[in-house]
N, C-alpha and C positions, 0 to 999 in steps of 0.2 A: 412758645410754643409755635411750631413748625408745624406743618399738614400737608400731605399727599397723597395722592390715589393708589389704591391697593391695584395690582391685575388683576385677572379671574384668570389667568390661564393653568389648565394644568393643575390634575387632587392626585393624591398621592392611592397606592392597591388598598382599598380596605380587607379588612377579616375579617370574620364573624365567629360568635362566640368564643371569645379570646380570655383567656386563665391572666388576671391580671396580678397576680400574685409573686410574681418576680420582677414586676414593676414600681412595686410599692416597697418600702424598709419595712410595715407592720408586716408585711408579709402571709394577711389574713389570705383566706380564701374568697375570690370576687370574680364576678368573669363582667365583660362586659358582650354587648350583643353588638355590637361593632367596633370596628378599633382600625385608627391609620397613624402611621409614622411620618411625620410633617417635616421632611429636609428642605424645601425650599417654600418662601416667603410668597413667594407668586401663587403655589397650590393651596394657601390658607382660604381666601374668598369662594374660589369654588368648591373645597371642600363644603363651605359652611353653609353654600348653597345649596348643595345637594341634601346635607343634613337636612333642614327646611324643608326642602320638597318633602322629602319622608318624613316630615311632621317627628324629628328625630331631637331630644334634646342633645344637649354638645357637652361634651366634662374634657376641658385642657387639664392636661396632664405636661408635670417638666419630671424631675429627676423622680417622684413621688417619695420623697424622703421627707414632707411634712403632709401626710393625708392619711386619714383614718376609713376604709371603705365598709361599710356597716352592714350594705347587700350589693347583690349586683346591680350592675348599670343598666340601665333600660334603654339606652340611646346609643350616643357612638363618644367614645374616647380620641380623642385627638391627640399623641403626644408629640412635645414640642421639640424634636430632634435635629435642629437646625445648629449646625457648625460652624464657625469660623473664629479666627484671632486676628488681629491687628493693626497695627501704629496708625495714628492718623498723619496722612501724610504732610498738614496743616499743624502738625503739634509739635514742632522743630522747636528746642529750648534747651539752653547749658541746663537749666534745675529738674525738668517736669518731660513726662512723655502722656500723650493721649490715648490710651487704648481701647477698640473697640471689641466685644467680645461676644456671639451670639448665643441667644440663650437657651440655647440644646447644650451646652457646654456645660461639663463637671464643674462645679464651683474650684473644687480641691486641683484640680489638673492644671484651671487657669493661675490659681496662687503660685503651684510648682513652678509655670511658666514663666511666669511675673519673674520670681527668685531667678531660674537658672539666663533670667534676659537682664540683671540686675534691673528691675524695676520694684520700685517698693512702696512700702504703704498699706499691705495686705497681708502680710506673713503672720500678723494674730491672729487672719481669719482661718486660718490653715485647718483641715480637715473636721469644716461646717459640711453636712453631707446635704446632696440635691445640686440641685442644676444654676447654670449663671443665672436665667430668666425670672430663678422663685430669690433671688438676693434682694431686690428693692423691694417686694413685697413686703417682706418681712421685718426690713430693713438688717440685715444680718449681724450680727455683733458679737466680739468677746474678747477677752482680755483687754479690757480698755482702747477696742476701736469696734470701729462702726462700717459698714458700708458708706453713709454719709457724710463721712470724712474724705472721700474720695470719689465719691459719686458727683460725674457730671449730669449726665442727660439719658433718660430712659427710651427707646424707640418701641411703639406698641401696633398693634392694630387693633382700631374701634370698630368692637363689633357691631353698636346702633349706627355707624353708622359710615360703613365699610369704609373707613381709610386709614391710614398710616399716619401716628402723630408722635410728636418728639416734644418729650417734654423737659425740662430742664430741673437740677436736684432739686432746684427751692420749689418751682411746681410740684414735684413728687409727695412734699409735707412728709418727710420722712422723720418719724418721731420713734419712742424704744418699740420695737419690735410692729412699727405699723408704718403702714401708708397711706395716698392717695388710692394706691389698688386694694388696698385689704376695708378704704370706705366708700367716696365719690363712686368712683370708677369701678368697684366688685362686680365680680358677673360679668364685666362690658371689656377687658381688657383684655389683649393675649401679647404680651411682651416677647417682641423679637429680639432686642438685642440692647446692652449698656454699654456706656462710655465713661471710664475709669482718669482719673487723673493721675499719674505715680509719678515717685519720684524717682533721679536716677541714684541719689546719693540717700541712705538708709539713715530714718531719725527714728530711730529704735521706741517703741513704747512698752516698758516694759516693770512701770511700776505697780503693776496689780499683784497680789502678795505671793500667790502660786508661782508666776513668774519669777521673779526673786529668786524663791525656793530651788528652781530647776535651774537657774543659771547662776546659783553663788558661789560656786565651784571655778567659775569663768570669769576672768579679771576684765575684759572687754570682748563683750558677746558682738558676734558680727548677726547679719538679717539670717542668715542659715541658722545661727544659733539658739535664734529666737522661734523660729521657724519648728524647727526639732524640738524645743523645749515645747511648743504647745502641742505638738503633736502625742510629746508622751504625756503631757499633763492632761490631754482628753481621752486619749488610749487606760491611763486610768483610773480614769471619774465613769466614764460612758461605755458603752458594749456597743460593740462593733454589728451594725446591721446584718451584714452578710454571716453573722454568729448566730445572735439572737436578735430577733426582730422587733424592732424598736422605730419612733418617728424622734428621739431624742427627747430634751422639752417637752413636755405635754402640756405643763400650763406655761400661762403667763404669769411674771413676779407682780401679783397684786399690787396697786398703788391705792392708799388709802387716806383717810385724814388725818393729821396730825392731832387730831382729839381724841381719835380711836387708839392711834397708836401710843399716848400717852398712859391711855387706859391698862393697854395692854401690858405697859412696861411694868406697871404696878403688879400682875403676878408673875408674869415672866421679863426679869430686869435684864437676861440674858437675849433677848429679843435684837436680832440683828437689822440695822434701815440701812437706806441708801439716802441720798438727797435727790429731789426732783428739781425740775426750774421749778413749778413753783412753791413756794418756803409754806404754805396752806398743808402740801401734799406730801408723803412721807413712802418710798417702794418698800417693800418687805420681799423676804427672799421666798416664793413659796417650796422651795425644796425642805424648810427649818421647820414651816408651818404644817405639813404634811409628815415630816418626821415625829416631829411633837402630836403628833394626832395618832401616832400607832403604826403609822402605812410602812413604812423602810421594810421590804424582804416578806411583804407579805403577799400569797398569792391564792388566786380562788383561781383552780384548775391551771392551763397552762395560760392563764394573765396573769400578772402580776406586777410588783412594784419594783425597783431594783433594789437590790440588796446593799450596792455601794451610792447610790443616786436614788433621793427619794422624787424627787421631781421627774423622772424617767418611767414609765410603762411597756413593759417589754411581753411580749411574744415568746412564751419558751415552747411552740412547737405547732400546737394543731388550736390552739386560740381562737376563735371566730372576731370579725369587727365587734360584732353585738358586743361579745364578752368582755373585751376590752374595752371598750365603750359605758358599762353597766360599771365596772373597777373603778372607772374616772370618776363617773356620776356618785358612786358611793364614797370615794377619798375626797371629792370636791364637798358633798353633805356633812361630812364628818368635821372638815375644816370650819366652815359654814358656822356650826351648830359650838362646837370647840372654840372660835377665835371672831366668831361675826364678821366674817370673812368673806366674798365672794371670788371663785377661783373660776378661771374662764382659761379654756383650752386654746394654747397657741396652735397645736394641731389643726389642720380643715380636717372636720367630723362631717362626713357624705355619706347620705342628705343632710343638708344644714338642720333640718329641722329633728333628727336626732338626736342633736345635743338641746335639752332644755332645763330651765331651770330646778334650781337644785334646793 
């Protein structure tokens, strides 16, 4: 872990009574009492000091792709708009390159940038919505690859001690859709940038069945082929937030005891499962549970469960954040009653108190 002092020079321009609908992929109506877009790292300390002087709560927002706002925000929303992608000067190697990316960069655009510059390792993570800063929080993953496979370090601003800290990938405690930023550092860290270790020669990961099927007509696929296949598979299964408001997978895949899994198999022998690092635990697909509980394609007003992917809740137009939350709770209660399994949201529900036990 390395630590440096943050500057307190300069603040971004504050706006009042700002509509957040366009900034969140669920596109639900919500407003911020105050809003500022942060484009320089050294603006953050002074911005936070000003909010503190005004006794305002602060919400840090990235790409807004993993957030459900259930009410207006009474304080200051700080959107992290830090930009910049660069190859580290000390990263010369015949096989790898170290790449720094600012937290406000769009994740999918970064994947495209890497592919265009022959940097490999994250092509399987194409089309994941959101910003670079959100990637280590969730330890994003798809089609056999996770961020943890390439992450070197994360720089963040510690809200408690008002200083910039750098954590190694190991110190980030990355796990399935989890990290130190969702645990010990939750609410106290603003991610500023990440460093990735990428290969100069492709080492394709195409064992995932959906990718194999998408690539079956290509005898010798390239990294670009994998990228295109991932985009095609995702577009065929997941709705585009620009067309239909959503935040991707609403629930995490639950991890249950092997004893419970064996009990469930007696009634549902077709129940899929995935191994975990703990031989006594099994991961189950939340989408399968939700679909078997009868929710796939169901709709309550403009809040609905997607008709092609039961793990995705959608806003068909005018659904409020509260209506989507109520639907999510109904889905979770149903799964709990039928399978004795608790579903937890992968989406960040705000305020946190809005998500209660089901």
